[in-house]
N, C-alpha and C positions, 0 to 999 in steps of 0.2 A: 876702680873705674868710676869716673865722675859722670853724672847724668848731664845731658845737654839742657840748656835753658828752656827749650821748647817742652821737653818732657816734664821738667820741674813745674812749668806753668800749668800743664794738664793736671798733674797731681794736686796742685794747689786749687785749681778750679773745681775738681771733683770733691775735694775736701770741703771747700766752701759751699758747694751745692748741697751736699749731704747735711751739713749743719743748718743750712738755710731751710732745707726740707723739714727737718724736725722742728726748727723754729717756727715755720709756717703752720705746722700741725698744732704746735703749742699755742700759737696765736689764735688759732681758730678752734680751740678745744670746746668752747661753749657751743659752737655750731655743730661740732661732731656729737657732743652729748645731747644737744637739743634735737638734732635730726634723728639720732638713734632712738632717743626716748619717744619721739613722735611716731616713728615707725612701730616701735614696741607697743605703744598705746593703741594704735590702729589694729595691731595684731590681736591684742587682748580684747578689744571691742568686737572684732570679727569672730574670735573664738567663742566669746560669750553669746554672740547672736546666732551661732549655728545650733539648731536643735540637736539634742543628744540622740544617739542611736544605740538601742539596746539589742542584745541577742539572747533569746530564750532557747532552751534545749529540752528535748524529751527523748528518752531511749527505751528500746524494747528488746525482749528476747523471744524466741520461738515459743509456741504454745506448749503447755505441759502435756504429759502422756495421758492424764485423765481426760482432758478435752478431746484428744485424738480418739481414745477408746469410746467416749460417748458418741462421737460422730460416726463411728463404725459399729455401733451397737446392733443395728438392724442389717442383716444380710438378705438381699433379695435375689431370687433365682427366676430366670425367664425360661420356660420350657415350651417347646413346640413338638409337633409330631415327629420331626426329623432329628433335631438336636436338642441338647439340654446343656446350657452353659451359664456361667455366672455373669450377670449383667451389672452387678454392683461393684464399682471400683473403690477399693479402700483408700481413704484419705490418709495422708501422712502429715507429719508436723511441717515438712517443707512446703507442701501444696497449700495448706491452710495459712501458713505464715506469708507465703508469697502473695496470696490473694488479698490478705490484709494490707500489705505494703503497697500493692498496686492501687488499692482503693485510696489509701492515705495520700499517695502522690498524684492522684488523678486531679487535674485542674478542674474538671467538672464537679467532682465531689467537694473539693475545697471551696468552690464558689457556692455550693449548696449550704455548707456549714456557715459561710460568711453571711448568706442571706437569711437563713433560718434563725440565726442567733443575733441578728440585727447589729453586726459589727460595723456597719456604715455609720450608725448613730454614735457608736462608741468611739470611732476614729474621727468623727466630725461632730463633736458635741455642740458647736455653735451653729450647726445647720447651714454651713456655707454652701452656696450653689455649686454643684458639680456638673460640668459639661458632659463628661463621658464616664459613666459608671464602670464600663469595661476597663478603661485605662486606669481608673482609680484602683480597681481590684488587682489588675495586673501589676501595678506598682507596689501594692501591698504584699502580694504573694510571690513576687519574683525571687525573693531571697530565701524561700523555703528550700532547704537543701537536705539531702539524705546522704549519710556517710557511715562507715563502719568504724567504731572506736578501736583504737590501738590496744593490743594485748599488753598488759603490764609485764615488765621484765621478770618479776619474781613469780609469775603464774605460768604453770605448764600449759603450753599451747594445745596439746592434744585433749586436755580435759577442761577446756575453757571455751565457752561460746562468746564470740565477739558481739556485744550489743549493737543494735542498729540505732543510730542517732539522727534525729530530725531537728533542724534548727530553723529559726525565723528571726529576722531583724526588723526592728520598728522603733518608732519614737515613743511609744507608750509601752512600758515594761509589763504592766498588768494585762493589757489587751492582748499582746502577742503570746504571753504565757497561757492565758485562758483559751485563746484560739487553738493552740497546740493541744491542750487537754481535751477540748471539745472535739477536735479533729480525730484524735486517737480513740476516744471513748465511743464516738458515733461510728467510726469505721469498724471497731471491734464488734459492736452490737449488730451492725448491718451485715458484716461478713458471716457471723454465726447464724443469723436469721436466713441468709441466702443458702447456706449449707442445709439448714433444717427445712427450708422450703423445698429444696431439691429432694431431700429424703422423703418428705410428705408426698411430693408428686410421684416419686417412684413407688411409694406404698400404694397410692391410689391406682396407678397403672397396673401394678401387680394384682391388686384386688379385682380389677376389671378382667385381667387375664384368668384369674382363678374362677370367677363367675362364668366366663365363657367356656373354660375347660370343663367345669362341672356340668354346664348345660349340654355340651357336646357329648360328654360321657353318659348323661342320662338319656339323651336322644338315641345314642348308640345302643344302650342297654334296652331301652323300650322297643327299638326296632328288632333287636335280637329276641326279645320276649314275644313280640307279635309273630315273628317268623317261626318261633318254636310252637306257639299256639296253632298257627296255620298247619305246621307239619304234623302235630299231634292230632289235629282235627281230621286231617286226611287219613292218618293212621286209624283213628276211631272209626271212620267210615269203612275202611278195609276190614277192621276187626269185626264190625257189626255184620258186614256182608258174609264173612267167613264163619260167623257164629262163635267167635272166641270170646266168651264171657269173662273167664278168669284165667290166670296164668297157669301153666302146666309145669312149673319148675320141679314139683315133687315127682311128677311122672318122669321127667328127664333124669332125675337123680336115681330113681329105682332102675330105670332101664340101663343107665350107665354102669351101675354096680354089677348087674347080671351079665353084661356084655363083656366079651374079651377083646373088643376092639380098642383102638388108641383113644387118647383124650379128645380127639376131634369129634368123637361120637356124642359128646355131652352137649353140643350145640345143635339146637333144632334148626334144620334147614329144609325148606320146602321148595322144590324146583318149580319155577314158573315157566310159562310158555317161552319166554325169551331167554331162558337159561340162567337167570339171576336168582340169587338167594333172597328169601324173605328177610327184611331188616329185623333188628333185635327188638324193636318196639312190639312186634307181634307177640312176643312171649308174655307181655304184661296183661293183655286181654282188654276187653271193652270197659270193664269197671275201673281198672287202674288208669286207663287213658282218660276217662271222664274226670276222675278225681284230680289228675295232674293238670288237665286243662283248666279246671275250676280254680285250682291253687294259683296258676299262672295269671289268670284273669284278675284275681283278688290282690295278688302281691305286686302292685304297681310300683312300690318303693323298695326295691331289693337292696341289700347291703353290697356296696361296691368298694373294695379296699382303696382304690385310687381316689375316689371321691372323699372317703374318710380322711385320707392324708391331706387333701387340699382343704378340707374344712378345718383341720387343725392349724394349717398355715394361715388361713384367713382369720381365725380367732386370734392367733398370735400377732398378726399385723394390725388388726383393729385395736388390740389392747395396748399397742405401743403409743405412748404419749410423747409428742415432740415438745420438749421443754428446754429452753436455752439456759436455764439456771445451772451454774457451775461450769459452763462451756465458754472458753475464750479462744480467740484466734491469735493471741499473743500474750506475753507476760510483760507487765509494766516494770521496767528496770528502774526508771527514774522519771517521775512526772515533772512537768514544767513548772518552775517557780519564777516569779518576777525578778529579773536580774537587778542588782543594786548599783552596779557600776556600768556606765556606758562603754561600748567598745570604740566609739568615735563621737565627736572629734577628739584627737589627742591635743588637748589645749596647751599643755606644757611644751609639747614639741613644737606647736605652731608659734608660741611666744618666743621660744629659744631660737628657732630658725629666723624669725623676724628680727630679733635683736642682733644676731650675727650679721644678717644681710644688711640691716640698717647701718651698723657700724662700718662695714666694708664699703658700702655705698657712700657714706659720709666722707670717708677718707678719699675715695675716688673723686668726689665733688670738690674737695679741697685742692687736689692736684689740678683739676681743670680750672678752678678759679685762679690759682697761682700762675698757671700757664697764660691765661688771658691777661693777668696783671702785668706780666713781663712784657708781653707784646705791646 
């Protein structure tokens, strides 16, 4: 079947247009190369003008068992007249570690490290005027990020603790790495000191409680001693009035051995007018009562077992030395080092994208110029 003249004309026009298209591209090859090169050079200049951004990392593990034991070395008890319960809560590795991480990620604490170590001067060595210091610090610290490192495939998950990683991005590799190290070291020191301060405060409170308890026990014992002296003084008056000078225990023993009555006859009982029996102190006599009263008056510091126990506890608490040496709130897994390679800008990627985009745009411009030339 033969094609019509119209269809043949269409095919010929299409073939001519395609050849003409490639011919026009070839004719303007220097424009394409020049435009693409120009765009590429601009991209290279732009990539070189962008300040590099580095990323520093530091990682930690939870504190070791030795530090936990040191912080739980002193056990304090709070006792009252009604109850006796332990007031000291044992610290665990998790509670110590969590307090450290909370401090590290605190914006207020980060600002403190920034100011105390004069990082403003390190980041602004030329002393350029800064309108808002808060915004400057916020821009510096906004990239501080906390994340958990992934467990390696060849490590058993049950026996492996994932390190906590903190990263910071900035234009000065040395400054950001030093900031992370200062941040971690200071947070560790202050966290341990806070725990030790709490321990010392609890020790001081317990020492005050012990002093108060000893004072109350002494007052109570002194009151009992005075009551006993008063009671014996009254007994002494009664014995003097009755003429009982010495005890009559021997007489009771002899009478009890010759009597056939029951064992109740060995106790001396004198019926008074009101039907009551004379108390046992009557058997001691006037001389014994005077001696006992004199002893009670002289012995103002009697031995009290409870006070002795409290004194031992007080000596133990006073001998405890709060020392942060060897105590950590974390274990440093990897300190921060100045990164050698910036994470951005991706200069090669910028130049490659600019080259491809410039080449495509140059071809598009050639098509537009050919269209206007035809018109």
